C-alpha positions, 0 to 999 in steps of 0.5 A: 303694494308699491313694494310687492310690485317691485318685488314681482317685477324683480322675479320676472325680470330675474327669470327672463334674464336666467332663461336667456343666459341658460338657453345659450349655455345649453345650445352653444357648448363654449357658453355653458360655464358662463350660463350656469354663473350669469343664470345664478347671478340673475336669480339673485334679484328677487332675493335682494328684497327678501322675496324668497317665494319670488326666488324659488318661482323664478328658478322653477320658471327658468327651468320650465322655459329652458326645457323646450329649447334644448333643455330636454334633448340635452338635459345633461347640460341643464342638470347641473342648474337644476340641482345646484347653480340654480338653487345656490342663490337661494341657499346663500340667502337663507343661509343669511337670514337664519345666520347658519354657520358658514363653515358647516355650510361650506361643507354641505356646499362642497359635498353638494357640488361633488355629488352634482358633478359626478351625477352630471358625469354619469348622465352625460355618459348615458345621454351622450356617451361621455366627453372626450378627455385629454388623457386616457388615464383620466377615464378611470379616476374621473370621479375622484378628479371630480370631487377633488375639483368640486371640494377646491372649487367651491370656496372661491365660487361661493365667495364670489356669489355671496359678494355678488349677492351683497353688491346686487342688494346694494344696487337694487336698494338704490334703484328702489329708493329712487336715487339718482339726480335727486340724490340727497346731499348726504347719502343715507347709510343703511343695512344694504350699503354695509359690507357689500364686498366684505369690507365691514364698517366700524359701529363708529363710522355707522354712528357718524354717518347716522349724526350727519344724516339727522344733522342734514335733516334737522337743517333742512327742516329749520331752513324754511322756519328761519326765513319766516322768522326774518320776514316776521321780524322785517314786517315789524 
């Protein structure tokens, strides 16, 4: 019950943050990319605890909260978040859960982002008459430019987002365990702590950490028993 409450709280905070970032991005043009990125990062919170339903609900609620605050009139700005950026964290989490091939998924994501950019441009033309481009020739090649741009950008973007997701899982796990001033002498190593930024920990180091934890736990349990034995010996 306590764990479920924590997951629901994460989903609520996730939705609130994502809605704030996206509403800022929609209504302040210079912050639109920031809104996409930080809105996407915010939606990772419930996914850190494998709360996939919470992640999906937080995404849906974020979209609904954006509609009354410019999301309808400026839907061409909200559209990329609806079809790509808001769903990207959930797709990454499911990719990790089902251990899908990363290269196949990168190809799928590249096509996905390319289609999103092309549809966004078309929607922008319909709703706002398009955008002013720096060179006139770009109008004739805009869809090819968007496809090339999306294909190139997806590789670093996906890598960074996956690292963000791992880092967030690490810190959320620490918060849930209540670490801080009362943290144990020997920190616990679990799956959430390993490979946070892509630096794989060797099995040997994991085994050594496990031995240290067991030793510290044993010393903690044996301490009071030794003091009791000494006390009994002094009485005799």
